[in-house]
VMD Tcl script that draws the C-alpha trace (Angstrom):
set ca {
  {41.27 3.96 32.10}
  {38.32 1.73 31.21}
  {34.68 2.31 32.20}
  {31.55 0.25 31.53}
  {27.94 1.43 31.50}
  {24.98 -0.81 30.72}
  {22.45 0.18 28.07}
  {20.22 -1.56 25.52}
  {19.57 -1.72 21.78}
  {16.36 -2.54 19.93}
  {15.89 -5.67 17.85}
  {12.35 -5.76 16.53}
  {10.12 -4.82 19.46}
  {12.52 -6.30 22.04}
  {15.37 -4.72 23.93}
  {18.80 -6.37 23.87}
  {21.42 -5.64 26.57}
  {24.41 -3.63 25.34}
  {27.56 -2.88 27.29}
  {29.00 0.57 26.55}
  {32.76 0.35 27.13}
  {34.76 3.59 27.19}
  {38.56 3.56 27.14}
  {40.61 6.74 27.53}
  {44.32 6.32 26.78}
  {47.38 8.34 25.88}
  {47.76 9.46 22.29}
  {46.58 12.12 19.91}
  {43.08 13.43 20.74}
  {40.47 11.32 18.91}
  {37.03 9.81 19.41}
  {36.27 6.44 17.83}
  {33.09 4.40 18.17}
  {33.11 0.69 17.27}
  {30.63 -2.16 17.67}
  {28.55 -1.92 14.47}
  {27.15 1.62 15.04}
  {25.05 3.44 12.46}
  {25.58 7.06 11.45}
  {23.42 8.48 14.27}
  {25.52 6.59 16.86}
  {28.79 7.73 15.28}
  {27.57 11.32 15.36}
  {27.07 11.07 19.12}
  {30.72 12.04 19.72}
  {29.98 15.67 18.83}
  {26.84 15.79 20.95}
  {28.56 14.12 23.92}
  {31.60 16.40 23.74}
  {29.51 19.59 23.65}
  {27.10 18.33 26.36}
  {29.90 17.50 28.80}
  {31.63 20.85 28.32}
  {28.40 22.89 28.46}
  {27.44 21.07 31.66}
  {30.57 22.46 33.33}
  {32.71 19.32 33.23}
  {36.12 18.72 31.67}
  {36.30 16.69 28.49}
  {39.51 14.61 28.21}
  {41.73 15.68 25.32}
  {43.11 12.17 24.85}
  {42.38 9.12 22.71}
  {38.84 7.92 23.41}
  {37.54 4.57 22.17}
  {33.92 3.55 22.66}
  {32.91 -0.07 22.11}
  {29.27 -1.15 21.98}
  {29.21 -4.84 22.83}
  {28.13 -7.27 21.50}
  {29.48 -6.10 18.14}
  {27.29 -8.57 16.23}
  {24.13 -6.48 16.81}
  {23.64 -3.30 14.82}
  {23.27 -0.22 17.04}
  {21.16 2.70 15.84}
  {19.57 5.80 17.27}
  {20.65 8.48 19.69}
  {19.88 6.62 22.94}
  {23.55 5.78 23.53}
  {24.51 9.44 24.11}
  {23.89 9.30 27.87}
  {25.75 6.04 28.63}
  {28.71 7.19 26.52}
  {28.86 10.50 28.39}
  {28.60 8.76 31.77}
  {31.37 6.37 30.76}
  {33.64 9.29 29.88}
  {32.86 11.02 33.20}
  {33.80 7.81 35.04}
  {37.19 7.74 33.28}
  {37.84 11.35 34.35}
  {37.18 10.45 37.98}
  {34.06 12.61 38.32}
  {31.92 9.53 38.97}
  {32.79 6.41 40.90}
  {33.19 3.29 38.77}
  {30.62 1.48 40.94}
  {28.02 4.28 40.84}
  {26.10 2.80 37.91}
  {26.37 -0.89 38.73}
  {23.02 -2.57 38.15}
  {21.55 0.37 36.24}
  {20.77 0.80 32.55}
  {21.03 4.24 30.96}
  {19.41 5.55 27.76}
  {18.91 9.07 26.48}
  {19.79 11.59 23.80}
  {21.92 14.57 24.76}
  {21.34 18.07 23.50}
  {24.41 20.30 23.01}
  {23.64 22.09 26.29}
  {23.47 18.79 28.18}
  {19.69 18.50 28.27}
  {18.23 15.01 28.01}
  {15.90 14.52 25.05}
  {13.30 11.71 24.86}
  {14.12 8.64 22.78}
  {12.08 5.85 21.22}
  {11.94 2.29 22.50}
  {12.14 3.05 26.21}
  {9.40 0.56 27.12}
  {11.19 -2.46 25.59}
  {14.38 -1.29 27.35}
  {12.60 -1.13 30.72}
  {11.09 -4.58 30.19}
  {14.55 -5.93 29.30}
  {16.03 -4.37 32.42}
  {13.32 -5.98 34.56}
  {14.01 -9.39 33.00}
  {17.74 -8.95 33.67}
  {17.09 -8.14 37.31}
  {18.60 -4.66 37.09}
  {18.25 -2.22 39.96}
  {16.82 0.49 37.74}
  {16.87 2.47 34.50}
  {18.01 6.06 33.96}
  {15.82 7.73 31.33}
  {14.98 11.24 30.07}
  {12.27 12.96 32.09}
  {9.72 12.81 29.24}
  {10.18 9.04 28.95}
  {9.37 8.35 32.61}
  {5.73 7.30 32.30}
  {6.46 5.00 29.40}
  {9.41 3.40 31.21}
  {7.28 2.95 34.34}
  {5.16 0.45 32.42}
  {8.10 -1.96 32.57}
  {7.01 -3.21 35.98}
  {8.26 -2.67 39.52}
  {11.78 -1.72 38.43}
  {13.12 1.63 39.69}
  {12.93 4.36 37.05}
  {15.16 7.43 37.46}
  {14.09 10.36 35.27}
  {16.36 13.35 34.61}
  {16.19 16.53 32.56}
  {19.91 17.26 32.30}
  {23.26 15.52 32.36}
  {24.30 17.28 35.57}
  {21.15 15.94 37.26}
  {22.22 12.38 36.43}
  {25.70 13.08 37.81}
  {24.32 14.52 41.06}
  {21.85 11.62 41.43}
  {24.71 9.14 40.98}
  {26.74 11.02 43.60}
  {23.82 10.96 46.01}
  {23.50 14.73 46.37}
  {20.15 14.93 44.55}
  {16.97 12.88 44.41}
  {15.17 12.24 41.15}
  {11.99 14.28 40.60}
  {9.12 12.08 39.45}
  {6.32 13.46 37.21}
  {2.76 13.46 38.50}
  {0.37 10.79 37.30}
  {-1.96 11.72 34.44}
  {-5.36 10.08 34.06}
  {-6.50 8.62 30.76}
  {-8.46 11.00 28.49}
  {-12.26 10.90 28.91}
  {-14.39 8.77 26.61}
  {-15.70 11.78 24.64}
  {-12.16 12.52 23.58}
  {-11.46 8.96 22.52}
  {-14.36 8.45 20.15}
  {-15.15 11.36 17.89}
  {-17.62 9.29 15.85}
  {-20.12 7.01 17.58}
  {-22.91 4.77 16.34}
  {-25.62 7.10 17.61}
  {-24.35 9.63 15.04}
  {-25.17 7.27 12.16}
  {-28.67 7.37 10.70}
  {-30.14 4.25 9.13}
  {-27.88 1.40 7.97}
  {-29.19 -1.00 10.60}
  {-27.96 -4.07 8.71}
  {-24.47 -2.58 8.45}
  {-24.47 -1.74 12.16}
  {-25.43 -5.33 12.94}
  {-22.57 -6.63 10.81}
  {-20.12 -4.30 12.55}
  {-21.33 -5.50 15.94}
  {-20.65 -9.10 14.93}
  {-17.26 -8.14 13.50}
  {-16.30 -6.31 16.71}
  {-17.44 -9.19 18.92}
  {-15.28 -11.75 17.13}
  {-12.59 -9.45 15.61}
  {-13.67 -10.55 12.12}
  {-12.48 -8.90 8.91}
  {-15.17 -7.00 7.03}
  {-15.65 -5.58 3.53}
  {-18.27 -2.91 2.68}
  {-19.53 -2.27 -0.83}
  {-21.86 0.52 -1.86}
  {-22.23 3.79 -3.75}
  {-20.42 6.93 -2.56}
  {-21.95 8.97 0.23}
  {-23.76 6.12 1.98}
  {-21.73 6.33 5.19}
  {-19.16 3.56 4.71}
  {-16.25 5.62 5.99}
  {-18.28 7.06 8.86}
  {-19.34 3.62 10.09}
  {-15.76 2.41 9.91}
  {-14.52 5.38 11.93}
  {-17.19 4.69 14.55}
  {-16.00 1.09 14.95}
  {-13.44 1.81 17.74}
  {-16.30 3.05 19.92}
  {-17.82 -0.46 20.09}
  {-14.67 -2.55 20.26}
  {-14.28 -4.64 23.40}
  {-12.29 -3.26 26.30}
  {-8.77 -4.54 25.93}
  {-6.63 -6.22 28.56}
  {-3.50 -4.73 30.05}
  {-1.41 -7.30 28.17}
  {-2.91 -6.19 24.85}
  {-2.37 -2.52 25.67}
  {1.21 -3.17 26.74}
  {2.06 -5.11 23.58}
  {0.58 -2.43 21.33}
  {2.32 0.32 23.29}
  {5.65 -1.47 22.74}
  {5.14 -1.25 18.99}
  {4.39 2.46 19.14}
  {7.31 2.97 21.50}
  {9.86 1.93 18.88}
  {8.27 3.96 16.08}
  {8.00 7.35 17.75}
  {9.33 9.29 20.69}
  {7.26 8.74 23.79}
  {5.22 11.52 25.32}
  {3.72 12.12 28.73}
  {1.04 9.45 28.36}
  {1.42 5.93 29.65}
  {-0.48 3.01 28.12}
  {-2.43 3.62 24.94}
  {-5.99 4.60 25.79}
  {-7.88 3.25 22.80}
  {-7.41 0.38 20.41}
  {-5.49 1.67 17.38}
  {-7.34 2.71 14.24}
  {-5.05 3.02 11.22}
  {-6.26 4.38 7.90}
  {-3.37 4.57 5.39}
  {-3.82 6.34 2.06}
  {-4.11 4.15 -1.04}
  {-0.68 5.38 -2.24}
  {1.04 3.57 0.66}
  {4.05 1.45 -0.29}
  {4.70 -2.21 0.53}
  {7.13 -1.26 3.31}
  {4.72 1.37 4.64}
  {1.87 -1.10 4.94}
  {3.64 -4.34 5.86}
  {6.86 -2.98 7.31}
  {10.45 -3.07 6.15}
  {13.06 -0.68 4.84}
  {16.85 -0.82 4.95}
  {16.57 -0.92 8.72}
  {13.22 -2.69 9.21}
  {10.46 -0.81 10.98}
  {6.86 -1.85 11.73}
  {4.29 -1.02 9.06}
  {0.62 -0.09 9.29}
  {-0.44 -3.70 9.90}
  {1.70 -3.81 13.05}
  {0.62 -0.34 14.17}
  {-2.96 -1.68 13.93}
  {-2.11 -4.64 16.20}
  {-5.05 -5.41 18.53}
  {-7.04 -2.78 16.65}
  {-8.42 -1.86 13.23}
  {-6.76 -1.41 9.84}
  {-9.17 0.54 7.61}
  {-8.53 0.55 3.86}
  {-10.84 3.01 2.15}
  {-11.31 2.75 -1.64}
  {-9.80 -0.74 -1.57}
  {-9.38 -1.25 -5.35}
  {-7.30 1.94 -5.56}
  {-4.48 0.28 -3.61}
  {-1.77 -1.28 -5.72}
  {-2.41 -4.98 -6.21}
  {1.06 -5.92 -4.99}
  {0.42 -4.08 -1.72}
  {-2.93 -5.81 -1.18}
  {-1.52 -9.26 -1.90}
  {1.10 -8.68 0.79}
  {-1.76 -8.54 3.32}
  {-2.61 -12.20 2.87}
  {0.11 -13.61 5.10}
  {-0.33 -11.28 8.12}
  {-4.13 -11.68 7.90}
  {-3.69 -15.42 8.24}
  {-0.78 -15.62 10.71}
  {-1.25 -12.53 12.85}
  {2.39 -11.53 12.49}
  {4.84 -10.17 9.92}
  {8.31 -11.54 9.31}
  {10.76 -9.22 7.55}
  {13.88 -10.95 6.27}
  {17.06 -9.15 5.32}
  {20.57 -10.40 4.55}
  {21.77 -9.40 8.03}
  {18.78 -10.51 10.09}
  {15.15 -11.54 10.23}
  {12.65 -9.65 12.41}
  {9.07 -10.48 13.38}
  {6.44 -7.94 14.35}
  {2.97 -8.77 15.74}
  {0.12 -7.93 13.35}
  {-3.12 -9.32 14.78}
  {-5.48 -6.72 13.39}
  {-9.08 -6.45 12.26}
  {-9.27 -5.49 8.58}
  {-12.13 -3.21 7.54}
  {-12.27 -2.24 3.88}
  {-14.64 -0.15 1.78}
  {-15.14 0.02 -1.98}
  {-17.55 1.20 -4.63}
  {-19.31 -1.36 -6.86}
  {-17.80 0.16 -10.03}
  {-15.46 3.00 -11.14}
  {-18.25 5.62 -11.15}
  {-19.67 4.14 -7.94}
  {-23.34 3.80 -8.88}
  {-23.67 0.28 -10.27}
  {-26.90 -1.19 -8.89}
  {-27.97 2.12 -7.31}
  {-31.72 2.75 -7.53}
  {-31.45 6.54 -7.59}
  {-28.57 7.24 -9.96}
  {-27.61 5.32 -13.08}
  {-24.20 3.76 -13.71}
  {-22.09 4.99 -16.65}
  {-19.60 2.11 -16.64}
  {-19.57 -0.71 -19.19}
  {-19.04 -4.37 -18.30}
  {-15.34 -4.30 -19.17}
  {-14.70 -1.32 -16.86}
  {-16.57 -2.97 -14.01}
  {-14.68 -6.23 -14.54}
  {-11.30 -4.48 -14.55}
  {-12.22 -2.54 -11.42}
  {-13.27 -5.62 -9.47}
  {-10.44 -7.80 -10.76}
  {-7.98 -5.62 -8.83}
  {-9.03 -7.67 -5.81}
  {-7.87 -11.28 -5.97}
  {-9.98 -14.23 -4.89}
  {-7.52 -15.39 -2.19}
  {-7.60 -11.93 -0.58}
  {-11.41 -11.72 -0.61}
  {-11.61 -15.26 0.73}
  {-9.77 -14.09 3.85}
  {-12.40 -11.46 4.62}
  {-15.08 -12.90 6.87}
  {-18.06 -10.59 6.33}
  {-19.10 -9.07 2.99}
  {-21.89 -6.52 3.26}
  {-23.67 -4.00 1.06}
  {-24.22 -0.45 2.28}
  {-27.11 1.04 0.26}
  {-28.20 4.64 -0.07}
  {-29.99 6.07 2.99}
  {-33.55 7.40 2.52}
  {-34.02 11.11 3.13}
  {-36.64 10.44 5.81}
  {-33.97 8.78 7.99}
  {-31.54 11.71 7.90}
  {-33.02 13.28 11.04}
  {-34.41 10.13 12.62}
  {-33.27 9.77 16.24}
  {-35.68 7.16 17.61}
  {-34.51 3.63 18.36}
  {-30.88 4.58 17.76}
  {-28.58 2.56 19.98}
  {-25.54 4.24 21.46}
  {-22.02 2.90 21.15}
  {-22.02 2.17 24.89}
  {-25.04 -0.11 24.56}
  {-23.48 -2.02 21.68}
  {-20.11 -2.21 23.41}
  {-21.75 -3.82 26.45}
  {-22.98 -6.70 24.28}
  {-19.59 -6.94 22.57}
  {-17.82 -7.10 25.94}
  {-20.14 -9.88 27.09}
  {-19.45 -11.88 23.94}
  {-15.69 -11.35 24.27}
  {-15.76 -12.44 27.92}
  {-17.31 -15.71 26.77}
  {-14.52 -16.13 24.23}
  {-11.81 -15.34 26.80}
  {-13.16 -18.08 29.04}
  {-13.50 -20.45 26.07}
  {-9.89 -19.97 24.96}
  {-8.43 -19.76 28.44}
  {-5.95 -22.55 27.70}
  {-5.07 -21.31 24.20}
  {-2.19 -18.84 24.29}
  {-2.42 -17.78 20.66}
  {-6.24 -17.56 20.42}
  {-8.11 -14.60 21.93}
  {-11.16 -14.32 19.68}
  {-13.33 -16.48 17.43}
  {-11.65 -15.17 14.29}
  {-8.34 -16.76 15.35}
  {-9.66 -20.30 15.78}
  {-7.84 -23.01 13.86}
  {-9.35 -26.18 12.40}
  {-9.17 -28.12 15.66}
  {-10.80 -25.28 17.58}
  {-13.60 -25.07 15.01}
  {-14.30 -28.79 15.32}
  {-14.40 -28.45 19.10}
  {-16.32 -25.21 19.60}
  {-18.43 -24.85 16.42}
  {-20.54 -27.99 16.39}
  {-23.85 -27.70 14.52}
  {-26.95 -29.90 14.21}
  {-28.08 -31.77 11.08}
  {-30.49 -29.03 9.96}
  {-27.76 -26.39 10.08}
  {-25.31 -28.76 8.38}
  {-27.70 -29.32 5.47}
  {-28.25 -25.59 5.05}
  {-24.52 -24.98 5.11}
  {-23.87 -27.75 2.60}
  {-26.42 -26.30 0.17}
  {-24.91 -22.83 0.54}
  {-21.35 -24.04 -0.05}
  {-22.39 -25.75 -3.28}
  {-24.61 -22.93 -4.52}
  {-22.20 -20.09 -3.69}
  {-19.14 -22.19 -4.64}
  {-17.42 -21.40 -1.38}
  {-13.94 -22.59 -0.47}
  {-12.97 -24.60 2.60}
  {-11.66 -21.39 4.17}
  {-15.00 -19.66 3.56}
  {-16.80 -22.66 5.09}
  {-14.71 -22.36 8.25}
  {-15.26 -18.60 8.38}
  {-19.03 -19.10 8.27}
  {-18.76 -21.37 11.30}
  {-16.62 -18.78 13.11}
  {-19.15 -16.04 12.39}
  {-22.01 -18.29 13.52}
  {-20.12 -18.94 16.76}
  {-19.79 -15.18 17.32}
  {-23.48 -14.59 16.61}
  {-24.34 -17.29 19.12}
  {-22.08 -15.63 21.69}
  {-23.88 -12.32 21.15}
  {-27.20 -14.08 21.69}
  {-25.89 -15.72 24.84}
  {-26.37 -19.19 23.33}
  {-24.06 -22.00 24.30}
  {-24.72 -23.87 21.03}
  {-24.90 -22.72 17.42}
  {-28.50 -22.72 16.20}
  {-29.93 -22.83 12.67}
  {-30.67 -19.09 12.63}
  {-27.08 -18.30 13.60}
  {-25.78 -20.28 10.63}
  {-28.32 -18.68 8.29}
  {-27.25 -15.17 9.30}
  {-23.59 -16.11 8.94}
  {-24.21 -17.40 5.40}
  {-25.93 -14.11 4.58}
  {-22.63 -12.29 5.09}
  {-20.97 -14.38 2.36}
  {-23.71 -13.93 -0.23}
  {-22.43 -10.52 -1.27}
  {-18.93 -11.75 -2.03}
  {-17.56 -10.15 -5.21}
  {-17.51 -12.40 -8.23}
}
mol new
graphics top color blue
foreach p $ca { graphics top sphere $p radius 0.5 }
foreach p [lrange $ca 0 end-1] q [lrange $ca 1 end] { graphics top cylinder $p $q radius 0.2 }
display resetview
């Protein structure tokens, strides 16, 4: 007897429909899975067999063949356990062959028949909605994530026998209660009101947050570079549901979902400097998103930038420019979104005190040159703002007056971003000033003759590239948005040029 149950596989961050075909025929008892399965899918036969028996159902001692169609797509993971088990139960006559028509099923089976959560449920639910399916059967712990797929019916279950009874109509699915998002105090452990001094750095971070510009900090150790970076999420603009949903999809395929729904805060990723190419960019034998994709619509913070391997840093150039990562393998080519805001921190020299007024530097010129040469010109050219973070005076350690809170700064950032959203309303791929292309710059970043002369002098004196010239205009546009100005003024251009003066030689 032949049974078919619909399911889905993951290709990149998208779900692809898969038909699980189960055939039980006469012959010596065996269990064969075909259709390009990986080892975890092939191992499902032992889990399925034990789960069916421990749930109180008979397992057929005949020849069982499972085909995962289409066979051209590689199947991996444990999410096919449930549809395989349901297909077998249909062949034994326990379930009607029409009971699962229009429904997708995903889930991992424990040996006692319990349903364990799986990764990638959100893309599966979105795929089911696009296909016009009636609903999706998922493990209980995946319910809230699957519910993000839209108005499609989601059926959660804790055990295999629950799914069987729901399909028979003798039980109704129990739906988890809604959980509110965590409060703001939980989201942001470091805020700008916790930082003393560094007003110029705070101003640069406000501009960077308003336009999603990349930023590089340079200064001696202990000046607060890491602390400011970790406070950055507290002033980032409120993100749209589409942004949250896209970022949640990425996290859905990289980890098992929990009882939360959409991600609450923009991601903040801070990989260690020993990270590999595949860990940062993505890849592996079976490609997975890297840190740049996990930071999508958020922040990628690289502390001690020169300590990263040069090959790893150079791999950042393409995603910084394109906003996506393409991983090519012999079997396939996958693309992951990677529109992130890069924030990096470094010391001016190996000992960290070059140019410091309080403590002398012990490095010679050759050591300093070798340290700074770890960062290539093309990489630095892609970073919009270059700032210095000097030592903080002792008198400012306990200063609390005139310290703006993150909420106050975020209000200005939200206003600037709302202007940008309206500006780029007809541009699908542009959501912030940092993503403007040449045509957008010519249209939205017009300057007067006085500003043009100042910019021309700066380009010649600082020997800036065409990319740096365009980045200055983008930064000036963001500064004007923060000031509520419809046009770019001379002072906006002057401040934007200031953030390129500290570029490393």
